[in-house]
C-alpha angles and dihedrals in degrees: 000000000000091000089057092049091049091050091051091048091050092049092047090051092050091050091048091051090043094238108166123214114255092222140006090232092055092048091048091053091049091050094045095092089057092056098059110126095011125122115221121206131193120202116250111228116214124224092255095050119126119214127192137209134183122197138142113260133190096218140011110274114250094203143000090268087068093062102059129110115326124263112273087239089066098048120107119183109290143170094289105015143064120229109289093018112120115224126169110226115197134181130208094227137035090237092057092047091052092044092051090058093043091242117167129212113268 
């Protein structure tokens, strides 16, 4: 139990000092001991589900193939990706998509 407490203290200290992880894989490995015995669930999206995304673009998309995951050149480290790793983040509402980008009304 003390190893878990020490890991949590170390992570809390890093968050307080705003130390970012160097990679998602490394962070995942560090957090792995905290996941023992937990069940993880992913939502199942139905065929009629609508998903939303907000991102700056240089030009109006000509087709749906132009609105996929970003180019690896435009990918900073994120919640689920390392720098240069392209991941498509989606939201289940327009409000969430705008909030994720920090967009303001108007």
